[in-house]
Backbone as a chain_set.jsonl record, in Angstrom:
{"seq": "MDISMMTGVLKRSKALVVIALSVSMLGLSAPAFAQEVAPEQLALARKYIDLTDRAAIYEVTLVQTAIDTMRQIVQQNPELTEQTDAAITKTLEEYKGRKGELLDQFARVYAVRFTAAELQEIVTFYESPTGAKLSQANAEVNTDIQRVLTVFTNTLQQEFYAKVRAELRAQGVQL", "coords": {"N": [[17.863, -22.98, -14.635], [14.34, -22.468, -14.863], [12.037, -20.546, -16.583], [9.646, -20.596, -14.959], [10.445, -21.232, -12.518], [12.526, -19.035, -11.85], [10.441, -16.828, -12.004], [9.038, -17.574, -9.641], [11.574, -17.24, -7.696], [11.579, -14.738, -8.247], [9.219, -13.685, -7.582], [9.489, -14.198, -4.659], [11.606, -13.031, -3.788], [10.992, -10.029, -4.537], [8.934, -10.329, -2.643], [10.459, -10.508, -0.216], [11.981, -8.162, -0.316], [10.046, -5.911, -0.148], [8.981, -6.376, 2.484], [11.353, -5.992, 3.978], [11.817, -3.312, 3.023], [9.735, -2.375, 4.301], [10.262, -2.857, 6.923], [12.609, -1.042, 7.079], [11.435, 1.206, 6.75], [9.792, 1.5, 8.904], [11.6, 1.807, 10.469], [12.753, 4.06, 10.147], [10.792, 5.992, 10.208], [10.133, 5.881, 12.942], [11.776, 7.794, 14.635], [10.425, 9.951, 13.435], [7.821, 10.266, 14.537], [8.2, 10.509, 17.273], [9.274, 13.396, 17.443], [8.095, 16.129, 18.36], [5.03, 18.248, 17.255], [3.876, 21.175, 16.002], [0.551, 21.814, 16.644], [-1.239, 23.238, 14.87], [-0.072, 22.714, 12.417], [-0.043, 19.823, 12.404], [-2.933, 19.69, 12.331], [-2.963, 21.148, 9.671], [-1.933, 19.06, 7.987], [-3.358, 16.88, 8.689], [-6.07, 17.453, 7.238], [-5.336, 17.723, 4.511], [-4.732, 14.947, 4.39], [-7.228, 13.993, 4.804], [-8.394, 15.361, 2.36], [-7.729, 13.732, 0.565], [-8.091, 11.09, 0.712], [-9.253, 9.255, -0.966], [-9.524, 6.556, -1.445], [-10.448, 5.328, 0.574], [-8.994, 4.129, 2.511], [-8.752, 2.772, 5.247], [-11.153, 1.798, 5.854], [-11.469, -0.12, 3.469], [-9.293, -1.611, 4.038], [-9.936, -2.711, 6.566], [-12.167, -4.429, 5.53], [-10.759, -6.057, 3.955], [-9.165, -7.458, 5.879], [-11.461, -8.455, 7.321], [-12.628, -10.565, 5.595], [-10.103, -12.144, 5.323], [-10.024, -12.887, 7.703], [-12.204, -14.856, 8.114], [-12.221, -16.415, 5.665], [-9.798, -17.834, 6.899], [-10.848, -19.053, 9.28], [-13.063, -20.293, 8.813], [-12.023, -22.056, 6.683], [-10.701, -23.833, 8.25], [-12.764, -24.873, 9.74], [-15.189, -25.17, 9.217], [-17.912, -25.566, 9.701], [-18.68, -23.577, 11.503], [-19.147, -21.389, 10.337], [-21.351, -19.762, 10.396], [-21.309, -18.652, 12.892], [-18.938, -17.556, 13.212], [-19.128, -15.137, 11.196], [-21.041, -13.731, 12.418], [-19.47, -12.798, 14.455], [-17.472, -11.455, 13.076], [-18.833, -9.425, 12.158], [-19.381, -8.39, 14.707], [-16.948, -7.491, 15.463], [-15.986, -5.534, 13.42], [-18.093, -3.634, 13.737], [-16.975, -2.432, 16.25], [-14.714, -1.573, 15.438], [-15.262, 0.116, 13.747], [-15.153, 3.177, 14.063], [-12.806, 3.932, 14.61], [-11.32, 5.325, 12.826], [-9.903, 7.409, 12.654], [-8.095, 7.512, 14.2], [-6.142, 5.852, 12.559], [-5.656, 7.646, 10.425], [-4.712, 10.062, 11.813], [-2.103, 9.25, 12.336], [-1.041, 9.105, 10.037], [-1.497, 11.677, 9.451], [0.389, 12.6, 10.904], [2.81, 11.523, 10.029], [3.025, 13.272, 7.709], [3.302, 15.831, 8.81], [5.541, 15.655, 10.036], [7.261, 16.225, 8.205], [6.839, 17.983, 6.503], [6.573, 21.788, 6.554], [4.416, 24.011, 8.066], [3.703, 26.011, 6.338], [4.251, 24.844, 3.78], [2.528, 22.666, 3.801], [-0.092, 24.149, 3.915], [0.069, 25.006, 1.476], [0.221, 22.79, -0.217], [-2.647, 21.711, 0.933], [-4.146, 23.816, -0.115], [-3.353, 23.497, -2.719], [-5.043, 20.835, -3.159], [-7.764, 21.46, -2.703], [-8.107, 22.989, -4.568], [-9.584, 22.77, -8.016], [-8.231, 21.434, -9.712], [-6.343, 20.003, -7.667], [-8.678, 18.436, -6.809], [-9.547, 16.973, -8.604], [-7.303, 15.53, -8.994], [-6.767, 14.335, -6.891], [-8.969, 12.622, -6.805], [-8.534, 11.145, -8.888], [-6.714, 9.558, -8.312], [-6.662, 6.596, -7.341], [-7.904, 5.221, -9.847], [-5.599, 6.158, -11.234], [-3.439, 4.909, -10.155], [-4.082, 2.213, -10.116], [-4.21, 1.963, -12.981], [-1.755, 2.585, -13.685], [-0.175, 0.259, -12.302], [-1.225, -1.795, -13.841], [0.248, -1.314, -16.286], [2.7, -1.432, -15.166], [3.064, -4.161, -14.74], [2.688, -5.466, -17.15], [5.015, -4.353, -18.484], [6.813, -5.445, -17.0], [6.442, -8.418, -17.19], [6.87, -8.433, -19.705], [9.407, -7.806, -20.076], [11.028, -9.702, -18.263], [10.707, -11.924, -19.807], [12.273, -11.035, -22.211], [14.467, -10.392, -21.181], [15.432, -12.71, -20.33], [15.763, -14.151, -22.477], [17.605, -12.735, -23.721], [19.903, -13.284, -21.919], [20.178, -16.085, -22.023], [20.764, -16.211, -25.115], [22.968, -14.592, -24.719], [24.885, -16.542, -23.465], [24.539, -18.508, -25.057], [26.208, -17.554, -27.364], [28.513, -17.408, -26.027], [29.125, -20.117, -25.989], [27.902, -21.654, -24.272], [25.923, -24.25, -23.498], [22.35, -24.545, -23.015]], "CA": [[16.768, -22.73, -13.925], [13.394, -22.376, -15.944], [11.324, -19.26, -16.603], [8.458, -20.289, -14.028], [11.522, -21.113, -11.165], [12.969, -17.713, -12.089], [9.392, -16.231, -11.52], [8.625, -17.849, -8.242], [12.225, -16.684, -6.765], [11.648, -13.578, -8.131], [8.208, -12.96, -6.289], [9.943, -14.554, -3.253], [12.737, -12.06, -3.498], [10.017, -9.251, -4.35], [8.259, -9.882, -1.379], [11.442, -10.065, 0.814], [12.273, -6.696, -0.737], [8.896, -5.337, 0.345], [9.281, -6.72, 3.823], [12.633, -5.321, 4.11], [11.891, -1.725, 3.454], [8.632, -1.793, 5.225], [10.801, -2.568, 8.193], [13.267, -0.134, 7.43], [10.656, 2.557, 6.589], [9.237, 1.932, 10.457], [12.749, 2.281, 11.656], [13.116, 5.536, 9.787], [9.576, 6.897, 10.712], [9.838, 5.741, 14.478], [12.127, 8.916, 15.213], [9.573, 11.133, 13.146], [6.548, 9.913, 15.707], [8.999, 10.811, 18.518], [8.94, 14.486, 17.269], [6.884, 17.166, 18.743], [4.75, 18.762, 15.813], [2.869, 22.206, 16.092], [-0.725, 21.447, 16.509], [-1.857, 23.701, 13.278], [0.706, 21.643, 11.581], [-0.561, 18.554, 12.469], [-4.271, 19.682, 11.69], [-3.133, 20.947, 8.028], [-1.809, 17.584, 7.614], [-4.656, 16.14, 8.724], [-6.839, 18.146, 6.194], [-4.913, 17.018, 3.44], [-5.319, 13.258, 4.58], [-8.68, 13.926, 4.714], [-8.951, 15.536, 1.257], [-6.95, 12.735, -0.446], [-8.416, 9.866, 1.475], [-10.439, 8.746, -2.064], [-9.599, 4.994, -1.665], [-11.012, 4.775, 1.974], [-7.7, 2.913, 2.695], [-9.161, 2.33, 6.428], [-12.562, 0.728, 5.242], [-10.712, -1.315, 2.444], [-8.441, -2.321, 5.096], [-11.006, -3.619, 7.67], [-13.063, -5.607, 4.925], [-10.186, -7.321, 3.541], [-8.916, -8.269, 7.118], [-12.643, -9.715, 7.663], [-12.396, -11.237, 4.502], [-9.098, -12.963, 5.343], [-10.106, -13.84, 9.033], [-13.734, -15.436, 7.847], [-11.633, -17.443, 5.182], [-8.944, -18.797, 7.592], [-11.207, -19.61, 10.321], [-13.873, -21.425, 8.119], [-11.191, -23.219, 6.088], [-10.169, -25.142, 9.392], [-13.747, -25.212, 10.518], [-16.53, -24.918, 8.168], [-19.469, -25.792, 10.853], [-18.741, -22.091, 12.434], [-19.539, -20.31, 9.303], [-22.707, -18.372, 10.938], [-20.782, -18.037, 14.237], [-17.675, -16.629, 12.512], [-20.016, -14.226, 10.402], [-21.561, -12.873, 13.561], [-18.196, -12.501, 15.636], [-16.791, -10.398, 12.288], [-19.73, -8.487, 12.168], [-19.633, -7.449, 15.859], [-15.513, -6.899, 15.477], [-16.252, -4.725, 12.75], [-18.361, -2.539, 14.41], [-15.977, -1.942, 17.217], [-13.318, -1.023, 14.63], [-15.638, 1.442, 12.606], [-14.981, 4.547, 14.661], [-11.418, 4.125, 14.763], [-10.805, 5.554, 11.504], [-9.52, 8.77, 12.883], [-6.716, 6.87, 14.607], [-5.204, 5.751, 11.451], [-5.567, 8.931, 9.838], [-4.114, 10.849, 12.437], [-1.026, 8.507, 12.24], [-0.786, 9.508, 8.534], [-1.058, 13.265, 9.164], [1.791, 12.888, 11.75], [3.916, 11.79, 9.207], [3.485, 14.399, 6.808], [3.359, 17.022, 9.52], [7.413, 15.836, 10.325], [8.286, 16.142, 6.842], [6.788, 19.492, 6.137], [6.446, 22.741, 7.285], [2.997, 24.542, 8.005], [3.706, 26.675, 5.108], [4.244, 23.906, 2.921], [1.295, 21.823, 4.289], [-1.166, 25.152, 3.44], [0.122, 25.084, -0.224], [-0.742, 21.274, -0.462], [-4.075, 21.899, 1.173], [-4.705, 25.005, -0.982], [-3.822, 22.888, -4.257], [-5.874, 20.038, -3.181], [-8.936, 22.306, -2.445], [-8.758, 23.66, -6.098], [-10.591, 21.985, -8.942], [-7.373, 20.527, -10.358], [-6.172, 19.192, -6.736], [-9.709, 17.792, -6.422], [-9.594, 15.991, -9.821], [-6.153, 14.638, -9.187], [-7.202, 13.29, -5.463], [-10.316, 11.647, -7.102], [-8.104, 9.962, -9.863], [-5.184, 8.97, -7.95], [-6.804, 5.344, -7.331], [-7.787, 4.652, -10.759], [-4.287, 6.321, -11.84], [-2.561, 3.892, -9.639], [-4.478, 0.94, -10.815], [-3.513, 1.597, -14.613], [-0.057, 2.12, -13.558], [0.276, -1.079, -11.834], [-1.239, -2.546, -15.149], [1.281, -0.796, -17.257], [4.133, -2.154, -14.649], [2.756, -5.782, -14.883], [2.991, -5.854, -18.655], [6.154, -4.037, -18.598], [7.461, -6.612, -16.068], [6.492, -9.579, -17.732], [8.002, -8.48, -20.984], [11.093, -7.447, -19.341], [11.508, -10.641, -17.848], [10.899, -12.649, -20.821], [13.242, -10.314, -23.203], [15.805, -10.417, -20.267], [15.875, -14.222, -19.868], [16.23, -14.57, -23.932], [19.099, -12.236, -24.097], [20.848, -14.01, -21.225], [20.276, -17.445, -23.039], [21.38, -15.797, -26.112], [24.419, -14.59, -24.779], [25.331, -17.691, -22.983], [24.829, -19.389, -26.367], [27.38, -16.944, -28.013], [29.8, -17.638, -25.48], [29.304, -21.462, -25.934], [27.715, -22.198, -23.186], [24.453, -24.824, -24.009], [21.393, -24.554, -21.746]], "C": [[15.736, -21.939, -14.897], [12.854, -20.947, -15.517], [10.331, -19.36, -15.237], [9.235, -20.362, -12.299], [11.762, -19.71, -10.903], [11.738, -16.892, -11.268], [9.117, -16.29, -10.228], [9.771, -17.422, -7.413], [11.849, -15.004, -7.203], [10.28, -12.585, -7.406], [8.721, -13.065, -5.202], [10.749, -13.209, -2.791], [11.943, -10.652, -3.305], [9.501, -9.06, -2.812], [9.139, -9.782, 0.126], [11.811, -8.571, 0.859], [11.394, -5.663, 0.21], [9.08, -5.097, 2.139], [10.46, -5.924, 4.563], [12.295, -3.885, 4.454], [10.59, -1.528, 3.885], [9.066, -1.957, 6.759], [11.805, -1.625, 8.527], [12.704, 1.066, 7.532], [10.289, 2.618, 8.015], [10.301, 2.188, 11.289], [12.842, 3.64, 11.404], [11.993, 6.638, 10.033], [9.589, 7.003, 12.058], [10.313, 7.243, 15.089], [11.05, 10.265, 14.688], [8.3, 11.326, 14.099], [7.221, 10.267, 16.779], [8.67, 12.528, 18.49], [8.034, 15.135, 17.735], [6.619, 18.043, 16.949], [3.647, 19.754, 16.791], [1.474, 21.883, 15.92], [-1.559, 22.016, 15.104], [-1.004, 23.168, 12.269], [0.105, 20.496, 10.98], [-2.232, 18.545, 11.956], [-3.973, 19.874, 10.344], [-2.927, 19.63, 7.677], [-2.809, 16.586, 7.7], [-5.98, 16.323, 7.413], [-6.111, 17.515, 4.933], [-4.799, 15.364, 3.515], [-6.626, 13.236, 3.904], [-9.428, 14.318, 3.003], [-8.611, 14.619, 0.517], [-7.598, 11.14, -0.129], [-9.674, 9.248, 0.415], [-10.799, 7.325, -2.01], [-9.66, 4.511, -0.473], [-10.208, 3.536, 2.396], [-8.209, 2.113, 4.211], [-10.377, 1.249, 6.321], [-11.968, -0.341, 4.242], [-9.937, -2.325, 3.448], [-8.787, -3.485, 5.888], [-11.687, -4.702, 6.731], [-12.214, -6.662, 4.645], [-9.559, -8.191, 4.673], [-10.038, -9.234, 7.405], [-12.66, -10.722, 7.0], [-11.519, -12.466, 4.91], [-9.346, -13.735, 6.521], [-11.094, -14.714, 8.65], [-12.76, -16.705, 6.864], [-10.304, -18.205, 6.052], [-9.659, -19.451, 8.685], [-12.211, -20.854, 9.752], [-13.101, -22.491, 7.367], [-10.885, -24.409, 7.089], [-11.616, -25.461, 9.847], [-14.948, -24.647, 10.091], [-17.785, -25.078, 8.715], [-19.544, -24.579, 11.441], [-18.805, -20.887, 11.438], [-20.333, -19.115, 9.819], [-21.916, -17.852, 11.833], [-19.662, -16.68, 13.758], [-18.098, -15.424, 11.884], [-20.237, -13.191, 11.034], [-20.382, -12.227, 14.347], [-17.701, -11.307, 14.529], [-17.362, -9.265, 12.157], [-19.634, -7.455, 13.43], [-18.303, -6.69, 15.858], [-15.626, -5.813, 14.763], [-16.868, -3.305, 13.413], [-17.566, -1.545, 15.58], [-14.974, -0.941, 16.726], [-13.905, 0.327, 14.015], [-15.358, 2.765, 13.204], [-13.62, 4.862, 15.029], [-10.533, 4.587, 13.646], [-9.684, 6.619, 11.616], [-7.889, 8.345, 13.566], [-5.484, 6.68, 13.68], [-4.508, 7.069, 10.982], [-4.694, 9.86, 10.643], [-2.47, 10.676, 12.493], [-0.305, 9.216, 10.925], [-0.339, 10.892, 8.602], [-0.081, 13.606, 10.113], [2.954, 12.866, 10.768], [4.08, 12.711, 8.123], [3.877, 15.678, 7.543], [5.203, 16.888, 10.11], [7.875, 16.463, 9.099], [8.049, 17.423, 5.927], [6.378, 20.52, 6.729], [5.213, 23.025, 7.406], [2.975, 25.198, 6.827], [3.442, 25.854, 3.69], [3.043, 23.01, 2.952], [0.161, 22.861, 3.698], [-0.789, 25.073, 1.941], [-0.069, 24.074, -0.677], [-2.022, 21.268, -0.051], [-5.002, 22.649, 0.195], [-4.693, 24.155, -2.421], [-4.828, 21.977, -4.104], [-7.634, 20.261, -2.831], [-9.23, 23.075, -3.925], [-9.454, 22.542, -6.662], [-9.654, 21.094, -9.277], [-6.767, 19.488, -9.031], [-7.428, 17.963, -6.515], [-9.463, 16.66, -7.481], [-8.536, 15.065, -9.587], [-6.266, 13.556, -7.824], [-8.259, 12.114, -6.079], [-9.596, 10.894, -8.126], [-7.402, 9.068, -9.806], [-5.66, 7.302, -8.004], [-6.799, 4.65, -8.615], [-6.481, 4.774, -11.628], [-3.124, 5.215, -11.395], [-2.665, 2.501, -10.111], [-3.975, 0.726, -12.351], [-2.133, 1.694, -14.554], [0.55, 0.776, -13.249], [-0.124, -1.957, -13.105], [-0.028, -2.552, -16.07], [2.588, -1.502, -16.742], [4.026, -3.356, -14.915], [3.042, -5.897, -16.014], [4.295, -5.646, -18.92], [7.13, -5.0, -17.939], [7.558, -7.745, -16.392], [7.222, -9.461, -19.094], [9.289, -8.58, -20.765], [11.616, -8.643, -19.153], [11.748, -11.777, -18.788], [12.175, -12.403, -22.011], [14.333, -10.745, -22.335], [16.442, -11.815, -20.383], [16.156, -14.629, -21.391], [17.301, -14.214, -24.123], [20.188, -12.666, -23.02], [20.926, -15.272, -21.976], [21.236, -17.085, -24.229], [23.088, -15.683, -26.027], [25.353, -15.77, -24.199], [25.764, -18.408, -24.213], [26.229, -19.106, -27.094], [28.945, -17.497, -27.384], [30.193, -19.502, -25.273], [28.834, -22.277, -25.09], [26.058, -22.986, -23.557], [23.822, -25.108, -22.47], [20.799, -25.417, -22.071]], "O": [[16.096, -20.989, -15.591], [13.109, -20.344, -14.475], [10.211, -18.376, -14.508], [8.833, -19.823, -11.267], [11.305, -19.168, -9.896], [11.922, -16.398, -10.155], [8.943, -15.256, -9.585], [9.404, -17.126, -6.276], [11.896, -14.145, -6.323], [10.248, -11.443, -6.948], [8.569, -12.084, -4.473], [10.584, -12.544, -1.768], [12.059, -10.058, -2.233], [9.592, -8.092, -2.057], [8.778, -9.26, 1.181], [11.915, -7.907, 1.89], [11.835, -4.864, 1.037], [9.243, -4.071, 2.8], [10.333, -5.335, 5.637], [12.373, -3.324, 5.548], [10.231, -0.351, 3.851], [8.472, -1.399, 7.682], [12.06, -1.279, 9.681], [13.201, 1.964, 8.213], [10.411, 3.733, 8.523], [10.233, 2.627, 12.437], [13.005, 4.421, 12.342], [12.19, 7.852, 10.057], [9.149, 8.037, 12.56], [9.569, 7.872, 15.841], [10.89, 11.301, 15.333], [7.851, 12.442, 14.361], [6.334, 10.381, 17.625], [7.93, 12.997, 19.354], [6.914, 14.675, 17.513], [7.371, 18.308, 16.011], [2.943, 19.449, 17.754], [1.221, 21.626, 14.743], [-2.341, 21.332, 14.443], [-1.429, 23.263, 11.118], [-0.173, 20.18, 9.823], [-2.719, 17.607, 11.325], [-4.477, 19.059, 9.57], [-3.805, 19.058, 7.031], [-3.027, 15.658, 6.921], [-6.605, 15.413, 6.869], [-6.736, 16.567, 4.458], [-4.803, 14.705, 2.476], [-7.003, 12.695, 2.865], [-10.467, 13.862, 2.524], [-9.312, 14.586, -0.494], [-7.434, 10.196, -0.902], [-10.769, 8.862, 0.823], [-11.882, 6.843, -2.343], [-9.106, 3.445, -0.206], [-10.574, 2.374, 2.57], [-8.042, 0.895, 4.283], [-10.371, 0.077, 6.7], [-12.182, -1.524, 4.506], [-10.04, -3.549, 3.528], [-8.333, -4.626, 5.97], [-11.759, -5.85, 7.167], [-12.48, -7.844, 4.864], [-9.415, -9.407, 4.54], [-9.875, -10.427, 7.661], [-12.704, -11.825, 7.545], [-11.976, -13.609, 4.887], [-9.059, -14.929, 6.596], [-10.674, -15.817, 9.0], [-12.626, -17.827, 7.351], [-9.946, -19.292, 5.6], [-9.123, -20.475, 9.109], [-12.172, -22.028, 10.121], [-13.455, -23.67, 7.393], [-10.835, -25.608, 6.811], [-11.654, -26.533, 10.45], [-15.57, -23.736, 10.638], [-18.757, -24.668, 8.081], [-20.618, -24.398, 12.015], [-18.567, -19.708, 11.699], [-20.088, -17.913, 9.722], [-21.689, -16.645, 11.761], [-19.641, -15.458, 13.91], [-17.299, -14.503, 12.055], [-19.933, -12.042, 10.712], [-20.51, -11.099, 14.822], [-17.518, -10.195, 15.023], [-16.753, -8.201, 12.047], [-19.738, -6.229, 13.386], [-18.289, -5.495, 16.154], [-15.354, -4.817, 15.433], [-16.287, -2.228, 13.55], [-17.586, -0.32, 15.703], [-14.53, 0.078, 17.255], [-13.26, 1.357, 13.82], [-15.408, 3.6, 12.3], [-13.297, 5.874, 15.652], [-9.335, 4.335, 13.521], [-8.734, 6.698, 10.838], [-6.815, 8.902, 13.337], [-4.329, 7.083, 13.82], [-3.341, 7.451, 11.079], [-3.864, 10.479, 9.977], [-1.685, 11.613, 12.643], [0.803, 9.753, 10.919], [0.694, 11.352, 8.116], [0.316, 14.767, 10.206], [3.807, 13.74, 10.616], [5.192, 12.926, 7.639], [4.643, 16.499, 7.038], [5.901, 17.831, 10.484], [8.867, 17.192, 9.078], [8.73, 17.818, 4.981], [5.636, 20.234, 7.669], [4.544, 22.212, 6.768], [2.006, 24.878, 6.139], [2.662, 26.15, 2.785], [2.634, 22.653, 1.847], [-0.592, 22.308, 2.896], [-1.781, 25.102, 1.213], [-0.634, 24.141, -1.769], [-2.73, 20.673, -0.865], [-6.127, 22.345, -0.199], [-5.682, 24.083, -3.151], [-5.731, 22.153, -4.923], [-8.489, 19.379, -2.745], [-10.286, 23.593, -4.289], [-9.856, 21.565, -6.031], [-9.989, 19.911, -9.222], [-6.701, 18.281, -9.266], [-7.18, 16.818, -6.139], [-9.198, 15.512, -7.124], [-8.697, 13.884, -9.895], [-5.95, 12.368, -7.771], [-8.24, 10.921, -5.776], [-10.104, 9.787, -8.303], [-7.22, 8.109, -10.556], [-4.968, 6.642, -8.779], [-6.036, 3.702, -8.801], [-6.162, 3.948, -12.483], [-2.193, 4.795, -12.083], [-1.733, 1.763, -10.427], [-3.497, -0.301, -12.832], [-1.379, 1.011, -15.246], [1.537, 0.286, -13.797], [0.666, -2.85, -13.411], [0.551, -3.548, -16.506], [3.407, -2.034, -17.491], [5.037, -3.825, -15.436], [3.981, -6.689, -16.091], [4.906, -6.526, -19.526], [8.216, -5.245, -18.463], [8.573, -8.364, -16.073], [8.041, -10.287, -19.497], [10.104, -9.368, -21.245], [12.66, -8.884, -19.761], [12.735, -12.507, -18.694], [12.837, -13.291, -22.547], [15.156, -11.517, -22.828], [17.645, -12.048, -20.502], [16.905, -15.601, -21.482], [18.141, -14.967, -24.614], [21.359, -12.383, -23.271], [21.964, -15.417, -22.622], [22.353, -17.593, -24.315], [24.012, -16.191, -26.663], [26.534, -15.831, -24.541], [26.897, -18.821, -24.459], [27.104, -19.927, -27.368], [29.996, -17.828, -27.932], [31.135, -20.016, -24.669], [29.173, -23.458, -25.023], [25.112, -22.258, -23.858], [24.272, -25.544, -21.411], [19.875, -25.829, -21.369]]}, "num_chains": 1, "name": "protein.A"}
């Protein structure tokens, strides 16, 4: 198996792992959603979410969904570009006011896992200058970490493959 084939297999494997983890996380979080949470605890969790939503995840998700929808429809029906654009604009307006629904669900996840006292400590930290700086920098830091991980993964794959080939040659196996 050559490296490009291994890379393809690895990418598909990663995708399957992500899907499996997502499904298992949904299964694990389902009981969390069913649990009762004190309103003040939920409010603290929501405050944390509001303090740290620097990436505007809802808006980014909406825009990406709109782009993907436009691409899918227009690829199959290029003559419908204007109508699709108008329909997407209208649909985006419908979803514009629903950000709170998603953020409330995020808050519930935190509220189930942290006590009110812990959530208050978290909120207090994120209201501090250092917490605000961390929140502001998180998106950029995550992007930088992803770049580092990509370089590491590419290097690891090449080195690992070379070492396995060398080990096989040492055993007399011809590739």
